[in-house]
N, C-alpha and C positions, 0 to 999 in steps of 0.2 A: 700695566694694561695694555692687552694689546690694542691696538689701532685697528680702525676700520675706516678707510678712507681718512677724511675729516673728524671723525667721531671717536671718544675711545668706547669699545666694546670691553665690561665686566665679563670675566673669568666666573666660572661656578663656584668657586673658594669664595669671592666677591660677593656675589649677589648673595648665599649662604651667609655671609657676616652681617649682611643687610637685612635681609630679613629676621635672622635673631634680634639685631638690635632693632625694629617697628614690634615685635613681640614679644617685648618684657617680661620674664619669667617672676611668677611672686612667689615662688619659693616658700609656700607654704603648706604645713603640715596637714592633710586632710584624715579627721579622726573618722573610719567608717563603723566606729561603735554609736558615734552619735549623729553622723552624718554630715558634720559641721568643718569648717577651716577653725586650726588652733590659732587665731588672731581675735582682735578686739580694739573697737577705734573708741573713742570719748568724743561724744557731738557732731563728728564727720565722719564720712562717709568716704573711706579709704580710695588713692585711683585705680585697684584692683575690684572696688564692689564684692568683696567677701570680708568673714567674718561677721561678729555681730558689734551695733555699734549700740553705746550705753550712754545715756542722759548725765551720768555724774562720774566726776572721778571715785576710783571702786579703791576699796583696801587691798591687801595684797592676798589675801582669800579672795576675795569678791574674783581679783583679776584673775585669779590662775582659773576658776570657774566659769567667769566672761570668756577665757580663749580654749575652755576645752579641755584644760589639762588639770585635771583635777579627778585623776586616774591613779590607780595603786601597779606596784609591780606585777608582772602575769607571767609564770610561769609554765615554760615551753621544753617539749622533749627534745635532745639533741640530736641532730641531725646528721650529727657525724660517723 
């Protein structure tokens, strides 16, 4: 790390790494069809404040629905 006088000076790359650590990515899928994130939590709001919070532990089918993953396959044209 470069020094400036008696203090350490961060390089641009180090500043980017620090900023990235401060702004942690949630990596949740946003479902454009429903306008919701594909995530749910039971009784507690998650750190990222996204998704749905439900009051009881769901069955597998309910969990899929709460997470917004209850969709079928879609057919699209090959763009190749």
